[in-house]
Steps between C-alpha positions, in 0.01 A plus 500: 500500500776744586662460158166563327443817701855637468546442128252762372623745764858456380389552142333829592807619691727406206273681254508826693873470558555471126268791432674727751848424364419493130678756285259739334501496119653804329380564145662720240462877503290477183255259666442736790474805276219330307285512815488879458572537872880478509709790369873541438476805275232680307467543125458868428602744228517787749824581675371379836684306769394380845745543785415269788634480855488186715519420871412836660381733618819619667483794742806672346543377143139500380449873584828579321382305196168686506684834494699396194195367320317827565795695356448326165119473524548123479264236637600160635354179640601391848465129579488514877552235765210489744728489805675821385175677412373415846802667659515807276140581401567874466757432226253283309233769529743747347573259212131493409443870569769588248335296225700181506368146488521236771526127435510191723837340576376261770513559874813314615715517184571126506757409235398149398363307205334255739235728643158331512183640354355533849800694631520730196128577519542588866797727418311674217182552700682631805695752290188602305321574826789708633535700178124558481486610863782752443419629151131417454577293189553128450788429259443302182867448415729245664870436461639163612786529747839491322312443174449133587205349315346159435150356454413527869610863526345612171172311533449604862557864412261490205230324705533781753438765236859608439695599193852360542759762411859393446755711308686525172785248504757766412373749760615344826819675618494296825513820698409305815867413513568876525752523213637847410234746377664547161489123444125495570448795265700343215316171529156662481576753226707288261209293371189702572204438271133613495289282727786395725429423865803593713550337840671693779483479880418769755602282798866436565657381822282605793267784587801678649703496175584848379661440160351330196663472157157459337398845624825644367449335161134598458563866416739406219262232371209742485716770343604258226143383438382860474777587252392207280131592512388219732217547747505288819145396592339246730463143383122537486516815289737337255271197475199724444669719241628198310134419424530143624225318687583625845283689746500877506752611763325574825722785617566777409415480129124470499 
């Protein structure tokens, strides 16, 4: 009798063990792009680019970035971590007040390809609630942490009403390593094209850090873009102006 009772129980335990340790399938970029919900760059004839910032808001660097963006009348998209937004709500309010866009970058910033659908949904919902409480608006855009994507991450995001925004493959200067500002500038400007999505970071080190090479590079990047006739806009505005099948941006372009 004991063997008859234990056998199905062991089968169930084995099944869930396999499920929990299975590697999620990762399809090609083209396969995900066909869903219409995953974006690396945007096809547009206008000289538009989207500058994005991950991991903030930072109490020192994000305000400095906002000052530089205002100098050039440039708009950006900030993919914020819920735990940072929670700590620095006044900075996030300023981001929105000055006409920039806010996206979801999860709550805990877990760098893993093995995140479960349940955990990711929890991270997205928690961050959505924090952003909505601070800004009054629920974000529709989501950027996977470290740009890691697979079927679980993509499908969970889409099921939760998100557009997944990655970045142009030649527009990642890896500024999170804090290389010299001129190196960041050269990397971004050397291959700029209409519709590019540029990834930068407004969180380096800790909240007490006082120097950031990304901040130093941003003025030169925006100066170059202006000299070449490029207009930095939010991701949602670029999607909308490209006349693709995306929702009208909710703020501030209605």
